[in-house]
Structure formats: structure tokens, C-alpha cells
C-alpha angles and dihedrals in degrees: 000000000000106000120202091239090056093047090055097059098068088047090055091051091047090052090053090055091048090051091052092047089049092050091053091049091051090052091052092049092050092049093047090049091051091052093047091053093049091049093049091048091090092054131060116328120255115256123232113271117257124219090255091058101061141027137207126255134177121239120231116283117262126217092276093054095253130130142172135239113228132181114238120192119233090226114024115227098025097096143011142204098068117184115273118260112263133195110279132215121280113278089243094057118114142160126241125250111287092032138091134203112251100212092200095068096011096235136124118258131178121262119257120257113284094024133092141200132201092207106213093002135087125212129210112197103139114076103177086125134001105284120238111277098030123107129193119205134178136195144173121254111251100309112205108225092210091067111095097196115104116253129217118269113242099189094107094040098103139122110284126206113235105185101258096029142007121244131205128222124276100205128091095275125105112244119192128192113197135187124177123204135173113216123202088203137011115286144152139257119219127186140164121230143178116211114161101148111084090188087076119070109223118193133181120184139153127225130188127225090283093057090249114141128221105260096194097071127066111243097200112090122221118240113255113242100176104040123269119012134188126238126190130188129180121242130208126229113271130032118354126177115201120210129195108183133175129186129179113200119175135182129199098251140009090234098050115137125228109317123218124149094321126048115232128189124205133169114261111252129269090039107221100173137069117236092193096059120103114275091013116146118244123233107258117244115268128222100061109140118236139169114284115246116242122264122247120267111283093031134093133207118248127212091267092055096253125130119242128181118259115247118256116280094039137081139204141191092213099290123063127359117246128196116244112256118250111282095030137089132202118270099227119215146101122272112179116184104134114069104195094129131004109265115252092245094054129076136181137207144148127254119202114241091210108049097009095235125143116249125210090245137114111252100186130036129202119236108179103261097028144016119235140187119270125226098263128196098284138002095255094052119117115240103213127201120174133188117194121202114190095210145309139261106208125183117276092251091058092051088054095050114088098183108036101047108169097162098169144335133230118201124181134178114222145168135193126203111192138162092195137027100299122171133216116197126198111199133180126205129189125211094349091303125139113301116248120213112245104173135004128199120196126198127354116342125186123232106297144146133243130194128201124190117223112215101174127065102222140106103298132196121199115199131189115196123188123196119181096200135348092226120091114220134162113268128006124279104162104053089130092063104099143167119218128197113197103181139358120199124188122183131209097015121174110243088003130142131254131233092182143005126244130205117267139190112268123228121193118236140164091268094046132274123331135181121272136170122264117231118260112288096022125114128207121252104223094210104046100022092230131136119247128183118245114249119259119286093024134107130211128244095234095201096045107031099162123131127351090283086075088070102088117202118246118242127255116296094016139094136194127264123241095274095042093240103122141012117235141170119241092212094267132106136177126208119190124205129171090253101046149330120266117204124196132201115191095173091121087059095054098094120090115268131182138219131192122215125217122290120271135186137218124227088267094051097259109155122225141149142200115256118201129198124199136196105175103187151324129058089103092281097312110149107235099177111098126187118191138208105207094169090089097047094105091054097052121075116246114266093028129099120225125223091244096033096105144338130213122218142141086255125009138170134212135179113244125199109198121238092245088065101041098038094229126120090246129037122255117253118200145155100037113196130187113231099176124028099154132038107227098185150303121246147132092243119104097224127048130166092346093311118115128195104203108215091208091069090079137035111281121260115250106193100073094244112120120232119257107229125207114205123204141174134203125218094215112107120198135177092261095039104046091168093045127250126304132201134196125192116195110207109203131189113241115162090192092067118070119213132320085023125188137303123216137185125229111282092233097042114051096187093051095258135073095192105028092246106065120054127194133191137175120214115191120189144139087242089065092066120100118268113270115257136176089275089066097065141045138200129252114201116200125212121268110270121181090343094306127109124188129205114200123188119213135176120258114252126272092033108221102176138077133202114341116104122001129230114278116250120262111275121218121197134179113248139174125238124237094251090061092053092047092056089048090052094051093046091050090048093052094048090050094051091049093048090052093051093051092048090050091054092044094053093042091054091046091049091056092058093047090051095054093047093048092051092050091050092052094049093050091049090051095052092050093050096050105086101179124181116270110273116249092221133012092208121122115252122239113278095019120125116230091207096054108121130190112244133173126245105249106162102100136131124253089257091052092051092052090048090054089059092057097045114127128231122256118257092260090062097256129120117238110228119182115231131194129203122234092238093061095254124147121300121266129215120220 
């Protein structure tokens, strides 16, 4: 058989030869271009390249993630003087959707009107030919060499481009369409497909560069019932290989029994037809040789055409066993997709719908690529199929987590075809106890998958029960109503088999390196095989802990626990505004509280109501809400806990039948359901992670403080809630309601939900108000009484805070009255006036002395400077009085004296001094 891996090797060698030929051609072109330039050197000179004559390209990224932008001419040799190479953007740089990279300035710019851009994506929507990068392969299904009959050639059975789409084959060959891509960051792949034929198995899966598939996503595609449908899968950073694979595998009859090397036909039991009647179909002859169907993954085919499990440390896709590469370990589980014989850990029977007794009949029949329900004894019988798993071997990080226990998963692909209201039940049992219904499908259901999360490591039984009708009638009318199961996949099974190997952490030992488990909260580095702790505020994907991308960031208002297994809120929240910062403390709301919904009545008048239990936050993520099913108390031994006894969650719901209806002292609690298993985030925004909390469901808040909203998700997936349930709790500040406050349901939805999937609640409490701070109080200062003044601090009204800081104590200070300060003012004024008077007298007296001294100095200076001729005679003239003396005029006012100081000298440089004779004659000027 031509395996895909073998078919790739020649292609790789061929590519190597092409690369060498290309390299030689490039050398020839470069040499010819050089010769051309030398030859043309004697002619006209080359002009400088214009922008229209070249374009920019990036060089390949080097080991540091750097590259260069270089200019490349459209036609080499026509121009010169190209721009110099410049440093390019980082290799991880990309533009957003709707933008393109302008190579000239290396920046992102919006697309022009009428054009679009996928940003970092690439779209394939024209299939005139197989696009570059795609590969189409085909292969025969497990051909037995001992068969002499010629087998069909599958060389031409490939995916064929059809213009607007690409179509797969419809024969019994396996056709695979592949596309390899290297992502610089995590992303998604989206495609539209049309798959109406359930007789063809259609798979889509992704493998990394070590051929390890993504185990989180189901690989089996659902049939399309309403035309084309979309499918999306997340991709990790690095190399990703995308596979679209179709396989058509048919058998001769739906009721054929186990097929080995010879095909045998038997009538389905119980036989409800007569082969001797006119027009009856005869049983085909047995013994015809046919190709052996393949084994299930993890098994290999022996020489006698039986399927045996591969030994531990190896894996298989259903053919030969292969040892896991170094640095990997087998991913243990069960993957049943070929139904040639009933697996050894499965059994089938029929349960009577009348007396509920088991019948010695086969309830399900194998049919090659699916298993389906047999006819049964009557239309209301239950067709029972049970799978028993002895235990599980979850990763070490799951064992260390006490709150987020996802031990394993079971995923199955099924289909129901019914003409009446048939029912398919899926039930789970623990340690051989009574099965508990988990999910029910009524009527016809197209091909689809369902996943159930196992949260307890014990011996588990998974049961499928199909009932065509609940009414018991004579005869059988609905034998054509069937249920089909195409595949069953169980992960982390103890003593299971492996279909692939996954990376593991390496531990050095004397005999080399061996696989070991990383501590809780540590991821595995694919390259080195070492364990690394997740960054703060992230949680680890426990079932795919490879690379730092396995550490998922926590939502707003949350942080990780110690082992990075879940995000939780520690009952605190901070809201920032331009004016101030508001801090919240919800610790008084951390304890579990309950809320009863409105009364409802069954069709027979039985009264019941929904009872909700809440645990808002805190406790390091431990779910404190417990909802109980006490209907099964009598069946469970004392001291033991039943599988359906109770559930723990952030928010859970149970149906309560009051004691006045049941007649017991206590009411009956049943059907517990988890509404919140994971806290997504805490914020004041109305939408988070696709969950919306409509404000119009409750009466509006009137204090101007926005509600703080807690967003949760549930892991339970139902038919109506394909994405699981979600819950929002609006925590509203209400100073009138002391802690814990009150819970209320939406006014238009009495059971907390309007669609059965999204639940909304309002929690009003004083404890939901922001913590008090200095901005929430102000000071009142009293008047000064008897030398004492008091400062009192009071809360601002209305008080919109709780807890936080307390009001400061009243402050008392010593003060002075206004009479005292008046006396001080008068005394100070009087003293100032006296001081000014004294200073005035002092300076006036001093001025008198200075005036006299100055006048005397002027007079002496004048006498010295006047050198007159010697007198002819010293005699006294007639009429002169010998007694006349020269005196100064001294009788002047204070203003006159001051004016005399400021008098100017005469132009000749002398001062003019008024003189007066002793006889009282006219004044003289000297």
C-alpha cells in the first residue's frame, strides 16, 4: 500500500533536484546580466531607476528574526541607482484585516474603497486548478496480499478542482487533501463544506511538524442537512499540516456478521421474516473472499486477520505498530471507528419496555463503518449498548487539581432515523452503580458528535439506549427506525491503546532520558523537552500542555491559582475613572446563598420550583455551591457518595418538590444542573467572551454606580445549548440592603433564563458598594467657643460606599475669640502711633542741629574764598556803627528750613546765603 509518508519522500528528492537546477539557472542569468552591462557600457549610460521600474521585497528571515527590505527592478539591466537596502520589519510583524503593508514606508495602511484584505490570512476561493501548496493523495484501504482478486486502482481517486469548489472521490479509496502552513502566531482555519452522504467518512484534522494531531478538536465532520456549512479550527503557532480525508467503506448488507477473510451472511435475530414466502429474498451464499476491513487505531492485524492491541510504547493507525519517537509517549485511549466485530469491552442486550427485564437478544449490530440498533422483540424495547472502561490515567496536572478535574473525555458520532418520536439515551455509571441519564435525543437527528467530560477516576460504564416508541402495541411497525453510532473515542484510558504519540518531559537517568510528568502548572517545551512554569495570570491546558501558547490568559478581574489550573476572583475588584479609583471588596458575599424561583406545575398539577445556589467568589476558586439529588439516597449505602448525589459549581440549579406535595418532612431535590463551572471574568462591561448581560432584564440602577458583572460558563453541552450554558450575576450597590443583600430573577424570565442556555441574576447589597475613601467624607469646623474649636468628619450624602476607611475622630483645637484679637489690634495701633510721634520729634531736633552746623560751614567757606584788596584805611566810615554785627536770619518755618537744604548754587559756583544787619536793614546776599 502506498502510504502518504512514502509518497512524500520522492517528492522531497525531486524538489531537491529542482532547487539545484534553479540555482544553476540563476547563476547563468546573473552571468548573462553582467556581460550585458559590460557590453552596453560603451553605449548610452543607464538612467536612474524610477519608482515605477522597481518594487520592494523582503529577504528571508535570519536566526534572530530580522530581515531587510531591498529594491528589485522589474527588468534587470534597464536602470541603475536602486535605493539602498534598509532594515525591515520584524518577521512576526503583520497588518490587521482591512489593511495592507506599504513597502515604501513599511507601515500598515487601510485598503482603498472597493478592496479588501485578510491581514495575516490567505483565502482560496478559486479552484480551477489545485492552488500552490496543496497536495492530493490517494491510497487503497488495507489490501490483503493473499487475495488473488484484482483490486481497484486508486491512482486517480483524488480531490478534483471544480472551479468554485474542490470535490473528493466517491469510491472505496481514501483521498487526502493536504496543506502545510507555518504560523508566526496562533490562528484559525475556516472552510465551507457540503457533506450530505453519511456513507462516506469525512475527516478533518491538524498535525504539527512531529505528526501529532490536535486532540482537542473532533476530527469527524458532521453531515450537512441544510446545504453548505462552515467549520473552524484553532491552529497553534509553528508548523501546521491540514488534512481533509474521505473514505468510502461499504459492506454487502446491513445485517452482516463479523467479517474476517470470508464473508458470511446470517439472518438478524430475532428473525421476523419468512424466507419461504413469495417474493422473499434469499440469504446470500457465504464463503466469498473479500478484503479485510482495517483494524481500529491502536490495533494491528495478525497473520490470521484478527486485530490485537499494540504493546505499550507504540502506536498504530490500524495497520502496523510503530514505536513512539524519542521524547514522546503514547496517548492512551480507545478509538473505535471500524465496526467489524464488537470490541471486547462492549456488550449489547435488549431491555423490555413493558416489564423492564433483560432479554437474551442482541440490541446492536455491527455494520463495518458503523454500529446500529437491531429490530428487537417489540417497538418499545430498549436497545442497550454498553462500553466499560476500567479506569483512567489522566495527566499529573489533573491529579493535582482539586477543583478542575477533567479526567478524560468520551466523544461519539451518532445519527438517528425515525418516523415517530423515538428516543436515544446516553447514560453514565460509576463503579457498577445505576446508570444516570446524561443526555437524551428525540426524533430524527442528523449525523453529529457529542462530548462528555469525565470528572471522576473510577470504573466507568457508558450506555446507549434506543427506544423506538414509548407505546406498547401488538406487532412491530417501526423496525426501520434505527440509531447509528459511527465512532467512539475515549481519552486517557488505563491499559488502553494509542493512535498517536505526544511530546513528554524528559528526565535524565543512567540508561538515558525517559518521559516524566511536569509539575502542575508547567508546560512542556517541544524543542528541549523541559518543563517551564506558565506566566502569571495564565492557566494551563491540562490535556495539551505543549509550548507557552498552552498557557491561556485569565479574564479581567481574575487571577490564576497556585497550580495554574483555573482563574478565580479573590472577592476584590478595581474600577478606574478619570476622577478617582473605586475599590470593591465582596468578601461578605463569598458564602453560598440560595434563591427560589417561582412556582410551576406539571400537567398533573404537581407543584415544583427551581432552586438556585450561588458562590460568587473567593475560596481560591473552590466551588462552594452544592445542589443535591436526594431521590437516590435510599439506593446508596450509608457513608458512600453516589455519582448523581450532588454537584459542585459556582452556580447550580435543582428542581425542588416541596414537602406538602411529597408527604415527607423534607422536600425532594432532583435533577441538579451546573450553570457555572468556570469564571470567565469580572468587569463593568455588559459583554465578555461572547456572553452578554442585558441591562433591560432588571430595573435600572439609580445611584450612578455601574453594576459589577461576574461572567461564568458551564462545561455541560446539550442539544439546545451547543456551546454550554452561561451565567451572569450583576452585583449592584444598594445602601438600603445590608449584607448579604438580596438576589432577584429577570422580570420577564421567572426561571432566570429566557432561552434555557443563558442565565442572568441581580444581586443587590450594601457590600456591593465601593470601599469608602477620603473622597467620601468631608469636614465640618465649629466656631470658637471659650477658646476651643471642634472639627467633625461626616459622610457625604447619600452615602455610596461600604467598608474601607473609617471616619476620622473628632479633632479639638485651642482658638482665640474675636474680642481678644480686637484688643490686640487697638493696642498695636496705639503703640505704633506713639512710636511714630517720638521718631518725628527725634528727627526734627536732629535736623535743627544739622542746619546750624551746615550754615556755619558755608559761612566759613565763603569768608575764606573772598580775597579782597587790602583796605586803604581801617577807620570806620561816618555813619557806621561800630557795634553792628553780622547775624544770620534764623526765624524760618519748618518748610522753609527744608527748602533751604534743597537750594541750588548760583552759576558762579557759590551758595547764596541771606544775611541780615543788626540794625534791621535790608538783607544782604553773599
